[in-house]
N, C-alpha and C positions, 0 to 999 in steps of 0.2 A: 415875654419882660423879667427881668432881671430887679432885684430890691438892692438900693444900696442907699444907707443913711435913714430911710424911713421914708424914701423917694423911688419912683416908678421911674424908668428908663426904659426905653427899648433900643436893644444894642445891634448895631449897624456891622452887618457885613464887613469883613477886612475889604478894602480896595484892593482891588488889583492894578496895578500900573504898567503898562504897556507902552516900551519907548519906541515910539516909531522913527524916530531918526537914527537910533543904534540896530540897526535890522543888517547890517553889513554880511551878517551870516547868512542872509537866504541871497544876498547878489554872488557870495562867496560860492555857495552851495551851487547855483545856476550857472555859473561859470565851469565850476568843475565837473558837471552832469555833462556839459558841452565840449569840455577837454577830454574826459574819459570816452565818449561815445565818437569824437572825430580821431582819437588814439585808436578805436576799435575797427574804426574804415566804416562805420556803420552810418546809413543816413538814419534823418530821425524816424522815417517812417518804418526801416527794418528795427531800429530800436523800440519802439513802441510796440510795433507787434509783437515782438521777442516778449517784451513784458505783458502783453495783455493789456496795454494802455491805447487810448486815441492818441494819434500823431498831434493831433491839435493841443492835447493835456500837455503830452511831452514839450511842446514848443511853447506853451507857455510857461512852464516850469523853468526852461531854459532862456528863458526871457525874463525871468523873475516876475511874473504876472500873476503863477499860481504858486501856493506853498503846498506841498504835496504831503500827505498823511504818513505814519507808520507804514501801511498796507503799501502806500504807493512808492516810498522809497524801495521796499522789499521788490516790487513789482518792476521799479527801473534797474534795478540792480541783476537780477533775473534777466533783463534785457540785456543788460552790458555783459551778461556774465561773470560779474563778479562777487562777492559777499557785499552785503549792505553795508559792513562797516567801513567799507573803503571809499562809498561816496560821500561819507561824514567827514573824510581827514580833513578840514576846512582850514586847519592852520597851516597846512603842508603848502598852500595856493600862492607861492611866493614868485614873483618874477629874478629872473637874472639880477637886475639893479638893485632889487631888494637883497638879494643874498650876497651879492659884489659888498654892498654897504655895513653888512652884518661882517662880514670876512674884514673888511680894512677897520672897521671900529677895532677886531678883538687884534688884528696885529697893531694896530697903533700904541698899546698897551706892553708889548712885549719887549723882552730885553733882546740884545742882539743872539746873545746864547740860543733864545728861544727862537727867534726869526729863522736861525741856522738852521733849528730842527725841525722847523716848520717847512722850511725849503726843499728840505730832504724828504720829508713826507709828502709834499705834494710830487715829487719828480718819480718817487715809486708810485706813484698813484695814475700819474699822467702818461709818464713814458713806459713804452712796453719791455 
């Protein structure tokens, strides 16, 4: 109890607000795990076995049904033979269409000289 101006009141603990509508990071994480596993050409069972996790739990994480603990994320990284931080690079999960839109937005603001420079750079990068 705390005293304020001669009156007693019970201080309530701070409220913890969880915005379930904003759990996009869970979906991005699930998609990233699946993409990384498929890129490694591992079945769900193979990856789970390497990480010492059950295949059912791994699958639930990939489907976004389960939220892994830090220990589980580290185990999944072991199963994929990757450093754990790679699993958490969620901001890089964009499709080609998203990247093209971002590039188009940037190009729309370029001067003719800047466009020429961008063209030269792209040619060097793309053409061997």
